[in-house]
BAPA-354094 format. One record per atom (N, C-alpha, C): residue in three letters; atom name; x, y, z. Coordinates in steps of 0.02 Angstrom, whole numbers, plus 32768, in hexadecimal, padded with zeros to 4 digits. Layout:
BAPA-354094
<"ala" "CA" <X Y Z>>
...
This chain:
BAPA-354094
<"unk" "N" <8029 7FC6 8001>>
<"unk" "CA" <8006 7FFE 7FFD>>
<"unk" "C" <802E 8043 8001>>
<"unk" "N" <8014 806D 7FD2>>
<"unk" "CA" <8037 80AF 7FDB>>
<"unk" "C" <8026 80D8 800F>>
<"unk" "N" <8049 80F4 8035>>
<"unk" "CA" <8042 811A 8074>>
<"unk" "C" <8037 8168 805D>>
<"unk" "N" <8011 8189 8084>>
<"unk" "CA" <8012 81CD 8080>>
<"unk" "C" <8050 81F5 8086>>
<"unk" "N" <8076 81D7 80B1>>
<"unk" "CA" <80B8 81EF 80BF>>
<"unk" "C" <80ED 81E3 8082>>
<"unk" "N" <80E4 81B3 8052>>
<"unk" "CA" <8106 81A9 8017>>
<"unk" "C" <80EB 81D7 7FE4>>
<"unk" "N" <80AD 81E5 7FD6>>
<"unk" "CA" <8096 8214 7FAA>>
<"unk" "C" <80B4 8255 7FC1>>
<"unk" "N" <80B4 8269 7FFE>>
<"unk" "CA" <80CB 82A9 8017>>
<"unk" "C" <8114 82B6 8005>>
<"unk" "N" <8141 827B 8009>>
<"unk" "CA" <8183 8282 7FFC>>
<"unk" "C" <818A 8290 7FB2>>
<"unk" "N" <8164 826D 7F94>>
<"unk" "CA" <816C 826B 7F44>>
<"unk" "C" <8153 82B6 7F2B>>
<"unk" "N" <811C 82CF 7F51>>
<"unk" "CA" <8101 8315 7F44>>
<"unk" "C" <813D 834B 7F4B>>
<"unk" "N" <8161 8338 7F7F>>
<"unk" "CA" <819D 8371 7F8F>>
<"unk" "C" <81CB 8372 7F59>>
<"unk" "N" <81D8 832A 7F46>>
<"unk" "CA" <820D 832F 7F12>>
<"unk" "C" <81F5 8350 7ECD>>
<"unk" "N" <81B2 8344 7EBE>>
<"unk" "CA" <8199 836A 7E8B>>
<"unk" "C" <81A4 83BA 7E8C>>
<"unk" "N" <8186 83CF 7EC6>>
<"unk" "CA" <8195 841B 7ED2>>
<"unk" "C" <81D2 8432 7EC8>>
<"unk" "N" <8203 8409 7EE0>>
<"unk" "CA" <824A 8421 7ED9>>
<"unk" "C" <8260 8419 7E95>>
<"unk" "N" <8248 83EB 7E76>>
<"unk" "CA" <825E 83E4 7E30>>
<"unk" "C" <822F 8420 7E00>>
<"unk" "N" <8200 842D 7E0D>>
<"unk" "CA" <81DD 8461 7DE9>>
<"unk" "C" <81FF 84A2 7DF5>>
<"unk" "N" <820C 84B4 7E3C>>
<"unk" "CA" <8226 84F2 7E52>>
<"unk" "C" <8271 84F5 7E22>>
<"unk" "N" <8293 84C4 7E2F>>
<"unk" "CA" <82D9 84BF 7E19>>
<"unk" "C" <82D7 84CF 7DCB>>
<"unk" "N" <829D 84BF 7DA1>>
<"unk" "CA" <829C 84C5 7D59>>
<"unk" "C" <8275 84FD 7D47>>
<"unk" "N" <825F 8522 7D7F>>
<"unk" "CA" <8238 855F 7D75>>
<"unk" "C" <81F9 8551 7D51>>
<"unk" "N" <81CB 851A 7D5E>>
<"unk" "CA" <819B 850B 7D32>>
<"unk" "C" <8157 84FC 7D5F>>
<"unk" "N" <8122 850E 7D49>>
<"unk" "CA" <80E7 8505 7D69>>
<"unk" "C" <80C2 84CC 7D4E>>
<"unk" "N" <809D 84A4 7D79>>
<"unk" "CA" <8074 846F 7D75>>
<"unk" "C" <8027 8477 7D77>>
<"unk" "N" <8007 8453 7D55>>
<"unk" "CA" <7FBF 844B 7D57>>
<"unk" "C" <7FAD 8403 7D4D>>
<"unk" "N" <7F73 83F9 7D72>>
<"unk" "CA" <7F55 83AA 7D6C>>
<"unk" "C" <7F0C 83AA 7D47>>
<"unk" "N" <7F03 837C 7D26>>
<"unk" "CA" <7EC3 836E 7D04>>
<"unk" "C" <7EAB 8320 7D1F>>
<"unk" "N" <7E82 8324 7D56>>
<"unk" "CA" <7E7A 82E0 7D6E>>
<"unk" "C" <7E29 82CF 7D61>>
<"unk" "N" <7E22 8286 7D56>>
<"unk" "CA" <7DE2 826B 7D5C>>
<"unk" "C" <7DE7 8237 7D91>>
<"unk" "N" <7DF9 8201 7D8A>>
<"unk" "CA" <7DF4 81CA 7DB9>>
<"unk" "C" <7E0C 81D6 7DFA>>
<"unk" "N" <7E44 820A 7E05>>
<"unk" "CA" <7E60 821C 7E44>>
<"unk" "C" <7E3C 8252 7E67>>
<"unk" "N" <7E0B 8277 7E4C>>
<"unk" "CA" <7DDD 82A6 7E60>>
<"unk" "C" <7E0E 82D9 7E87>>
<"unk" "N" <7E41 82EB 7E70>>
<"unk" "CA" <7E61 8323 7E90>>
<"unk" "C" <7E9C 8316 7EBD>>
<"unk" "N" <7E9C 82D1 7EBB>>
<"unk" "CA" <7ED0 82B7 7EEF>>
<"unk" "C" <7F21 82CF 7EE1>>
<"unk" "N" <7F2C 82D8 7EA2>>
<"unk" "CA" <7F68 82E4 7E92>>
<"unk" "C" <7F7A 8331 7EA2>>
<"unk" "N" <7F4D 8351 7E9B>>
<"unk" "CA" <7F50 83A0 7EA9>>
<"unk" "C" <7F51 83A5 7EF4>>
<"unk" "N" <7F2D 8388 7F1B>>
<"unk" "CA" <7F30 8388 7F5A>>
<"unk" "C" <7F77 8377 7F72>>
<"unk" "N" <7F92 833A 7F61>>
<"unk" "CA" <7FD0 8322 7F6E>>
<"unk" "C" <8005 8359 7F69>>
<"unk" "N" <7FF7 837D 7F2F>>
<"unk" "CA" <8033 83AF 7F21>>
<"unk" "C" <8024 83F3 7F46>>
<"unk" "N" <7FED 8407 7F51>>
<"unk" "CA" <7FE2 8442 7F77>>
<"unk" "C" <7FE2 842D 7FC5>>
<"unk" "N" <7FE8 83F8 7FDA>>
<"unk" "CA" <7FFB 83EB 8017>>
<"unk" "C" <8038 840B 8035>>
<"unk" "N" <8063 8410 8000>>
<"unk" "CA" <80AB 8426 800E>>
<"unk" "C" <80B6 8473 8017>>
<"unk" "N" <80C5 847F 8052>>
<"unk" "CA" <80D6 84C6 8060>>
<"unk" "C" <80FF 84EB 8024>>
<"unk" "N" <80E8 8523 800A>>
<"unk" "CA" <810C 853A 7FD5>>
<"unk" "C" <80F8 8530 7F8E>>
<"unk" "N" <80C6 8504 7F89>>
<"unk" "CA" <80A9 84E7 7F51>>
<"unk" "C" <8094 8523 7F18>>
<"unk" "N" <807D 8557 7F3A>>
<"unk" "CA" <8068 8591 7F10>>
<"unk" "C" <80A0 85AE 7EEA>>
<"unk" "N" <80DA 8598 7EEB>>
<"unk" "CA" <810E 85AF 7EC4>>
<"unk" "C" <8117 8579 7E86>>
<"unk" "N" <80F7 8546 7E82>>
<"unk" "CA" <80FF 8520 7E4F>>
<"unk" "C" <80C0 84ED 7E38>>
<"unk" "N" <8089 850B 7E52>>
<"unk" "CA" <8049 84DF 7E46>>
<"unk" "C" <801C 850B 7E2C>>
<"unk" "N" <800C 850B 7DF1>>
<"unk" "CA" <7FDB 853F 7DCF>>
<"unk" "C" <7F93 8536 7DDD>>
<"unk" "N" <7F75 84F8 7DD2>>
<"unk" "CA" <7F3B 84DF 7DDC>>
<"unk" "C" <7F19 8496 7DD1>>
<"unk" "N" <7EE5 8494 7DDF>>
<"unk" "CA" <7ED2 8442 7DD5>>
<"unk" "C" <7E90 8448 7DB8>>
<"unk" "N" <7E7B 841A 7D87>>
<"unk" "CA" <7E37 8406 7D70>>
<"unk" "C" <7E2B 83CB 7D7F>>
<"unk" "N" <7DEA 83C4 7DA2>>
<"unk" "CA" <7DCC 8383 7DB3>>
<"unk" "C" <7D8F 837E 7D89>>
<"unk" "N" <7DA2 8356 7D4F>>
<"unk" "CA" <7D65 834A 7D1F>>
<"unk" "C" <7D50 8309 7D14>>
<"unk" "N" <7D20 82F2 7D45>>
<"unk" "CA" <7D0E 82B0 7D4C>>
<"unk" "C" <7CDA 829A 7D12>>
<"unk" "N" <7CB2 82CF 7CFE>>
<"unk" "CA" <7C82 82B9 7CCC>>
<"unk" "C" <7CA2 82CA 7C83>>
<"unk" "N" <7C7D 82A8 7C55>>
<"unk" "CA" <7C94 82B4 7C0A>>
<"unk" "C" <7C7E 82FD 7BFF>>
<"unk" "N" <7C53 831E 7C1A>>
<"unk" "CA" <7C35 8360 7BFE>>
<"unk" "C" <7C74 838D 7C20>>
<"unk" "N" <7C83 8380 7C61>>
<"unk" "CA" <7CC0 83AD 7C83>>
<"unk" "C" <7CF5 83AB 7C57>>
<"unk" "N" <7D14 836A 7C40>>
<"unk" "CA" <7D4D 8367 7C14>>
<"unk" "C" <7D4B 8386 7BD9>>
<"unk" "N" <7D10 838E 7BB9>>
<"unk" "CA" <7CFB 83B5 7B84>>
<"unk" "C" <7CFE 8401 7B90>>
<"unk" "N" <7CDB 8419 7BC2>>
<"unk" "CA" <7CD5 845E 7BD2>>
<"unk" "C" <7D12 847D 7BED>>
<"unk" "N" <7D28 845C 7C1B>>
<"unk" "CA" <7D6C 8471 7C46>>
<"unk" "C" <7DAD 846F 7C22>>
<"unk" "N" <7DB1 8430 7C02>>
<"unk" "CA" <7DF4 8427 7BE0>>
<"unk" "C" <7DED 8424 7B90>>
<"unk" "N" <7DBF 8427 7B7D>>
<"unk" "CA" <7DBA 8425 7B32>>
<"unk" "C" <7DC2 83E7 7B0A>>
<"unk" "N" <7DBA 83B0 7B37>>
<"unk" "CA" <7DBA 836C 7B1D>>
<"unk" "C" <7D7D 8361 7AED>>
<"unk" "N" <7D86 8357 7AA3>>
<"unk" "CA" <7D55 834D 7A75>>
<"unk" "C" <7D22 8320 7A82>>
<"unk" "N" <7CDE 8334 7A7C>>
<"unk" "CA" <7CA7 8300 7A92>>
<"unk" "C" <7CB0 82CF 7A61>>
<"unk" "N" <7CCF 82CE 7A1E>>
<"unk" "CA" <7CD1 8297 79F8>>
<"unk" "C" <7D07 8264 7A05>>
<"unk" "N" <7D3F 8284 7A2A>>
<"unk" "CA" <7D6C 824E 7A46>>
<"unk" "C" <7D47 8226 7A83>>
<"unk" "N" <7D2C 8251 7AAA>>
<"unk" "CA" <7D0C 8226 7AE5>>
<"unk" "C" <7CDE 81EF 7ACC>>
<"unk" "N" <7CB2 8201 7A95>>
<"unk" "CA" <7C81 81D5 7A80>>
<"unk" "C" <7CAC 8199 7A62>>
<"unk" "N" <7CE6 81A3 7A3C>>
<"unk" "CA" <7CFC 8177 7A1B>>
<"unk" "C" <7D28 8146 7A3D>>
<"unk" "N" <7D4D 815E 7A67>>
<"unk" "CA" <7D82 813C 7A92>>
<"unk" "C" <7D6A 812F 7AD3>>
<"unk" "N" <7D3B 8153 7AEE>>
<"unk" "CA" <7D24 814D 7B40>>
<"unk" "C" <7D57 8173 7B6A>>
<"unk" "N" <7D39 8187 7B99>>
<"unk" "CA" <7D61 81B6 7BCF>>
<"unk" "C" <7DA3 819F 7BE2>>
<"unk" "N" <7DA4 815C 7BE7>>
<"unk" "CA" <7DE1 8134 7BFD>>
<"unk" "C" <7E0E 811C 7BBE>>
<"unk" "N" <7E2D 8146 7BA5>>
<"unk" "CA" <7E55 8137 7B67>>
<"unk" "C" <7E8D 8165 7B64>>
<"unk" "N" <7EBD 8150 7B33>>
<"unk" "CA" <7EFD 8175 7B2E>>
<"unk" "C" <7EE6 81BF 7B0F>>
<"unk" "N" <7EC2 81BB 7AE1>>
<"unk" "CA" <7EA6 81F8 7ABC>>
<"unk" "C" <7E8C 822F 7AF2>>
<"unk" "N" <7E68 8216 7B20>>
<"unk" "CA" <7E4A 8247 7B4F>>
<"unk" "C" <7E73 8263 7B83>>
<"unk" "N" <7EA7 8230 7B94>>
<"unk" "CA" <7ED4 824C 7BC3>>
<"unk" "C" <7F07 8283 7BA6>>
<"unk" "N" <7F10 826F 7B67>>
<"unk" "CA" <7F44 829F 7B3E>>
<"unk" "C" <7F20 82E8 7B3A>>
<"unk" "N" <7EE0 82E6 7B2B>>
<"unk" "CA" <7EBD 8324 7B25>>
<"unk" "C" <7EB1 8346 7B69>>
<"unk" "N" <7EAB 8327 7B98>>
<"unk" "CA" <7EA6 833A 7BDC>>
<"unk" "C" <7EE4 835F 7BF0>>
<"unk" "N" <7F17 8348 7BE2>>
<"unk" "CA" <7F61 835B 7BF1>>
<"unk" "C" <7F67 839E 7BD0>>
<"unk" "N" <7F64 838F 7B94>>
<"unk" "CA" <7F69 83D3 7B62>>
<"unk" "C" <7F37 8401 7B76>>
<"unk" "N" <7EF9 8401 7B89>>
<"unk" "CA" <7EC4 842E 7B94>>
<"unk" "C" <7ED8 844B 7BDE>>
<"unk" "N" <7EF8 8429 7C0C>>
<"unk" "CA" <7F10 8443 7C49>>
<"unk" "C" <7F47 8477 7C3C>>
<"unk" "N" <7F79 8463 7C0C>>
<"unk" "CA" <7FB2 848E 7C04>>
<"unk" "C" <7F95 84D0 7BE1>>
<"unk" "N" <7F67 84C9 7BB3>>
<"unk" "CA" <7F52 8504 7B8B>>
<"unk" "C" <7F21 852E 7BAF>>
<"unk" "N" <7F04 851B 7BEC>>
<"unk" "CA" <7ED0 8543 7C0F>>
<"unk" "C" <7EF4 8555 7C58>>
<"unk" "N" <7F3D 8552 7C62>>
<"unk" "CA" <7F57 8567 7C98>>
<"unk" "C" <7F95 8586 7C8A>>
<"unk" "N" <7FB5 85A4 7CBD>>
<"unk" "CA" <7FF7 85C6 7CB4>>
<"unk" "C" <8028 858C 7CC1>>
<"unk" "N" <8026 854F 7CB9>>
<"unk" "CA" <804E 8517 7CC9>>
<"unk" "C" <8081 8508 7C84>>
<"unk" "N" <80BA 84EA 7C98>>
<"unk" "CA" <80E2 84CE 7C5D>>
<"unk" "C" <80DD 8489 7C5A>>
<"unk" "N" <80C3 8464 7C91>>
<"unk" "CA" <80BF 841F 7C96>>
<"unk" "C" <8075 8412 7CB1>>
<"unk" "N" <8056 83E0 7C90>>
<"unk" "CA" <8014 83CA 7CAE>>
<"unk" "C" <8014 837B 7CAB>>
<"unk" "N" <7FFA 8361 7CDD>>
<"unk" "CA" <7FE3 8315 7CE2>>
<"unk" "C" <7F9C 830A 7CDB>>
<"unk" "N" <7F92 82E1 7CB6>>
<"unk" "CA" <7F44 82CF 7CB8>>
<"unk" "C" <7F38 827E 7CC4>>
<"unk" "N" <7F01 8277 7CE3>>
<"unk" "CA" <7EEE 8228 7CEE>>
<"unk" "C" <7EA8 8217 7CEA>>
<"unk" "N" <7E98 81DA 7CC7>>
<"unk" "CA" <7E58 81C8 7CBC>>
<"unk" "C" <7E58 817F 7CC1>>
<"unk" "N" <7E29 815E 7CED>>
<"unk" "CA" <7E2D 811D 7CFB>>
<"unk" "C" <7DEA 80FC 7D1B>>
<"unk" "N" <7DF3 80C3 7D28>>
<"unk" "CA" <7DC0 809B 7D42>>
<"unk" "C" <7DD0 8080 7D8D>>
<"unk" "N" <7DC9 80A6 7DBE>>
<"unk" "CA" <7DE5 8094 7E05>>
<"unk" "C" <7DB7 8064 7E2A>>
<"unk" "N" <7D77 8053 7E13>>
<"unk" "CA" <7D53 801C 7E29>>
<"unk" "C" <7D2A 8031 7E68>>
<"unk" "N" <7D02 800D 7E7F>>
<"unk" "CA" <7D04 7FBC 7E79>>
<"unk" "C" <7CE1 7FB3 7E2E>>
<"unk" "N" <7CAC 7FDE 7E1A>>
<"unk" "CA" <7C8E 7FD0 7DE8>>
<"unk" "C" <7CAB 7FFE 7DA7>>
<"unk" "N" <7C83 7FFB 7D75>>
<"unk" "CA" <7C9E 801F 7D3A>>
<"unk" "C" <7CC4 8004 7CFE>>
<"unk" "N" <7CD4 7FBE 7D08>>
<"unk" "CA" <7CFD 7FA1 7CD4>>
<"unk" "C" <7CDB 7F94 7CA4>>
<"unk" "N" <7CEF 7F91 7C69>>
<"unk" "CA" <7CD4 7F88 7C26>>
<"unk" "C" <7D00 7F5D 7BFC>>
<"unk" "N" <7CEC 7F34 7BC9>>
<"unk" "CA" <7D0F 7F03 7BA1>>
<"unk" "C" <7D58 7F2E 7B8E>>
<"unk" "N" <7D8C 7F10 7BA2>>
<"unk" "CA" <7DD0 7F31 7B88>>
<"unk" "C" <7DE8 7F5E 7BB6>>
<"unk" "N" <7DC2 7F6C 7BEC>>
<"unk" "CA" <7DCF 7FA3 7C1B>>
<"unk" "C" <7DBF 7F8A 7C67>>
<"unk" "N" <7DE7 7F5D 7C78>>
<"unk" "CA" <7DD7 7F4F 7CBE>>
<"unk" "C" <7DDD 7F7B 7CF9>>
<"unk" "N" <7DC9 7F69 7D32>>
<"unk" "CA" <7DD5 7F98 7D6F>>
<"unk" "C" <7E1F 7FA2 7D73>>
<"unk" "N" <7E3E 7FDB 7D7C>>
<"unk" "CA" <7E85 7FE6 7D83>>
<"unk" "C" <7EA2 7FFA 7D44>>
<"unk" "N" <7E7F 7FFB 7D11>>
<"unk" "CA" <7E9A 8021 7CD0>>
<"unk" "C" <7E9C 806F 7CDC>>
<"unk" "N" <7ECF 808D 7CD7>>
<"unk" "CA" <7EDE 80D2 7CDA>>
<"unk" "C" <7F08 80EA 7CA1>>
<"unk" "N" <7EF6 8118 7C81>>
<"unk" "CA" <7F27 8142 7C52>>
<"unk" "C" <7F38 8182 7C6F>>
<"unk" "N" <7F84 8190 7C6E>>
<"unk" "CA" <7F9C 81C4 7C82>>
<"unk" "C" <7FC3 81F1 7C3E>>
<"unk" "N" <7FBC 822D 7C51>>
<"unk" "CA" <7FE5 8255 7C14>>
<"unk" "C" <8002 828C 7C34>>
<"unk" "N" <8037 829C 7C14>>
<"unk" "CA" <8060 82DC 7C2E>>
<"unk" "C" <8071 8304 7BF1>>
<"unk" "N" <8057 8344 7BFF>>
<"unk" "CA" <8067 8379 7BC3>>
<"unk" "C" <809C 83A2 7BE0>>
<"unk" "N" <80D3 83B7 7BB6>>
<"unk" "CA" <8102 83E6 7BCC>>
<"unk" "C" <8104 841B 7B90>>
<"unk" "N" <8109 8455 7B9B>>
<"unk" "CA" <8114 8487 7B6F>>
<"unk" "C" <8161 8491 7B66>>
<"unk" "N" <816C 8486 7B27>>
<"unk" "CA" <81B2 848A 7B13>>
<"unk" "C" <81BD 84C7 7ADC>>
<"unk" "N" <81C8 8501 7AF4>>
<"unk" "CA" <81CB 8539 7AC9>>
<"unk" "C" <8189 8548 7AB7>>
<"unk" "N" <816F 8547 7A7E>>
<"unk" "CA" <812B 854F 7A74>>
<"unk" "C" <8102 8518 7A5C>>
<"unk" "N" <8129 84D9 7A66>>
<"unk" "CA" <8114 849D 7A57>>
<"unk" "C" <80EE 8474 7A8E>>
<"unk" "N" <80C1 844E 7A89>>
<"unk" "CA" <80B3 841D 7AC9>>
<"unk" "C" <80BD 83D8 7AB4>>
<"unk" "N" <80E0 83BA 7AE0>>
<"unk" "CA" <80FC 8372 7AE8>>
<"unk" "C" <80D2 8345 7B0B>>
<"unk" "N" <80AC 8313 7AF6>>
<"unk" "CA" <8087 82F6 7B25>>
<"unk" "C" <80A1 82A3 7B1A>>
<"unk" "N" <809C 8285 7B58>>
<"unk" "CA" <80B5 823F 7B62>>
<"unk" "C" <807D 821A 7B84>>
<"unk" "N" <8074 81E2 7B7D>>
<"unk" "CA" <803B 81B9 7B9E>>
<"unk" "C" <8056 817C 7BBB>>
<"unk" "N" <8028 815F 7BE7>>
<"unk" "CA" <803F 811E 7BFF>>
<"unk" "C" <7FFF 80FE 7C10>>
<"unk" "N" <7FF5 80C0 7C0D>>
<"unk" "CA" <7FBD 809A 7C19>>
<"unk" "C" <7FCF 806F 7C56>>
<"unk" "N" <7FB3 8069 7C88>>
<"unk" "CA" <7FB0 8046 7CCB>>
<"unk" "C" <7F7D 801C 7CCF>>
<"unk" "N" <7F8A 7FD3 7CE8>>
<"unk" "CA" <7F58 7FA6 7CFD>>
<"unk" "C" <7F64 7FA6 7D4C>>
<"unk" "N" <7F49 7FCA 7D79>>
<"unk" "CA" <7F58 7FC1 7DC2>>
<"unk" "C" <7F33 7F8C 7DDF>>
<"unk" "N" <7F43 7F68 7E0B>>
<"unk" "CA" <7F28 7F37 7E34>>
<"unk" "C" <7F15 7F5D 7E7C>>
<"unk" "N" <7EDC 7F3B 7E9B>>
<"unk" "CA" <7ECB 7F4B 7ED8>>
<"unk" "C" <7E82 7F74 7ED7>>
<"unk" "N" <7E6C 7F81 7F11>>
<"unk" "CA" <7E2D 7FA7 7F22>>
<"unk" "C" <7E31 7FF3 7F02>>
<"unk" "N" <7DF6 8013 7F0D>>
<"unk" "CA" <7DF5 8054 7EEB>>
<"unk" "C" <7E2A 8082 7F16>>
<"unk" "N" <7E34 8081 7F4A>>
<"unk" "CA" <7E65 80A9 7F70>>
<"unk" "C" <7EAC 809D 7F50>>
<"unk" "N" <7EC3 805B 7F4E>>
<"unk" "CA" <7F03 804B 7F2B>>
<"unk" "C" <7F08 8063 7EE6>>
<"unk" "N" <7ED1 8052 7EBD>>
<"unk" "CA" <7EE4 806C 7E78>>
<"unk" "C" <7EE7 80B7 7E72>>
<"unk" "N" <7EC3 80E1 7E9E>>
<"unk" "CA" <7ECB 812A 7E9C>>
<"unk" "C" <7F13 8136 7EB3>>
<"unk" "N" <7F20 811F 7EEF>>
<"unk" "CA" <7F6B 812A 7F0A>>
<"unk" "C" <7FA9 8121 7ED7>>
<"unk" "N" <7FA6 80E9 7EBA>>
<"unk" "CA" <7FC9 80D2 7E80>>
<"unk" "C" <7FCA 8104 7E4C>>
<"unk" "N" <7F94 811B 7E38>>
<"unk" "CA" <7F90 8149 7E05>>
<"unk" "C" <7FA9 8199 7E1D>>
<"unk" "N" <7FA2 81A2 7E52>>
<"unk" "CA" <7FBB 81ED 7E6F>>
<"unk" "C" <8003 81E5 7E6A>>
<"unk" "N" <8020 81A9 7E8A>>
<"unk" "CA" <8068 81A0 7E8E>>
<"unk" "C" <8088 81A2 7E4C>>
<"unk" "N" <8070 817E 7E16>>
<"unk" "CA" <807C 8179 7DD6>>
<"unk" "C" <807A 81BC 7DB3>>
<"unk" "N" <8043 81E2 7DB9>>
<"unk" "CA" <803E 8227 7D9C>>
<"unk" "C" <8082 8258 7DB2>>
<"unk" "N" <808A 8257 7DFC>>
<"unk" "CA" <80C1 827D 7E0F>>
<"unk" "C" <8104 826D 7E01>>
<"unk" "N" <810B 8228 7E01>>
<"unk" "CA" <8150 820D 7DE9>>
<"unk" "C" <8164 8222 7D9B>>
<"unk" "N" <8127 8222 7D82>>
<"unk" "CA" <812E 8231 7D35>>
<"unk" "C" <8147 8279 7D20>>
<"unk" "N" <8125 82A5 7D4E>>
<"unk" "CA" <813C 82EE 7D50>>
<"unk" "C" <818D 82EE 7D5C>>
<"unk" "N" <81B5 82C6 7D7C>>
<"unk" "CA" <81EE 82C8 7D90>>
<"unk" "C" <821B 82B5 7D56>>
<"unk" "N" <8201 828C 7D2B>>
<"unk" "CA" <8227 826C 7CF0>>
<"unk" "C" <8220 82A1 7CB1>>
<"unk" "N" <81F3 82D0 7CBB>>
<"unk" "CA" <81E3 82FB 7C79>>
<"unk" "C" <8200 8348 7C84>>
């Protein structure tokens, strides 16, 4: 089990990294419901490197707040690489951040569909590089209950910021 202390230590590392690189971060969250933003803003001084967070649980919110095309949501489903990419890109374009992380997944216990079991999570990181946005994605199939899936997602999301 990933502890709150482990997440806090990782958030401190993310904050130091962002401060050191003079970059701001934004989050776009679905299955984690704002947990990544909470972990980051639990760190004193986070106002120096955390821009904002978007909690877009519904498809309509993903469309309205982040600009995820309705056609992509319909064709691919909310839990998909294309939606994660669009969420990360949207968070970057709608904030003052240079780094954004997005997560969309099925934390359970219900919600599984054929090909997307409980624990399926798509993560995306968008980084502003000059005037270009570079987006990378990762698919995870986490094991465990709802809390475990969400904790693993938060950890993976923050760790991914460190490598970008």
